[in-house]
C-alpha positions as CSV (number, residue, x, y, z in Angstrom):
1,X,-14.1,10.6,75.7
2,X,-12.8,8.0,77.9
3,X,-11.5,5.1,75.6
4,X,-13.3,1.7,76.1
5,X,-10.8,-1.3,77.6
6,X,-10.6,-4.6,76.1
7,X,-13.3,-6.1,78.9
8,X,-15.7,-3.6,78.0
9,X,-15.1,-4.0,74.6
10,X,-15.5,-7.9,75.0
11,X,-18.3,-7.9,77.3
12,X,-20.9,-6.3,74.4
13,X,-19.2,-8.7,72.0
14,X,-20.2,-12.1,73.6
15,X,-21.2,-14.4,71.7
16,X,-20.2,-13.2,68.5
17,X,-19.0,-16.0,66.3
18,X,-15.4,-15.9,65.4
19,X,-13.6,-14.7,62.9
20,X,-15.1,-11.9,62.5
21,X,-14.8,-8.7,60.5
22,X,-15.1,-5.2,61.4
23,X,-18.7,-4.7,60.4
24,X,-19.9,-8.1,62.2
25,X,-18.4,-6.7,65.3
26,X,-19.4,-3.3,65.4
27,X,-22.9,-4.5,64.4
28,X,-23.1,-7.3,67.1
29,X,-21.6,-4.8,69.8
30,X,-24.8,-2.2,68.7
31,X,-27.3,-5.2,69.7
32,X,-25.5,-5.8,72.5
33,X,-26.3,-2.4,73.5
34,X,-22.6,-0.9,73.2
35,X,-21.7,2.7,74.2
36,X,-20.1,4.9,72.0
37,X,-16.6,4.3,73.3
38,X,-16.9,0.6,72.7
39,X,-18.8,1.5,69.2
40,X,-15.6,4.3,68.5
41,X,-13.2,1.9,69.1
42,X,-14.6,-1.1,67.3
43,X,-15.0,1.5,64.0
44,X,-11.1,2.4,64.5
45,X,-10.1,-1.1,63.5
46,X,-8.9,-1.7,60.2
47,X,-11.4,-2.8,57.4
48,X,-10.1,-5.3,55.9
49,X,-8.5,-7.6,58.7
50,X,-10.5,-10.2,60.2
51,X,-10.1,-12.0,64.0
52,X,-9.9,-15.4,64.5
53,X,-10.5,-14.9,68.2
54,X,-11.0,-12.3,71.2
55,X,-7.4,-12.4,71.7
56,X,-6.4,-11.3,68.3
57,X,-8.9,-8.4,68.8
58,X,-7.2,-7.5,71.6
59,X,-4.8,-6.9,70.3
60,X,-5.5,-4.9,67.1
61,X,-7.6,-2.8,69.9
62,X,-4.0,-2.5,71.8
63,X,-2.2,-1.1,68.5
64,X,-5.1,1.4,68.1
65,X,-5.1,3.2,71.8
């Protein structure tokens, strides 16, 4: 399976209210029609983290890939 890139992730998170936690991000991405690659990547985020903005989220995603 190909990994989602941060641009694809952010496309599916457009309009999300930051700060946001993992479950909120996953829920929003699902509502925006995100594919399995994006959802799989978000599911790998730490449970106890909150992201203040898209840049913070991109940094966390970079550590996963």
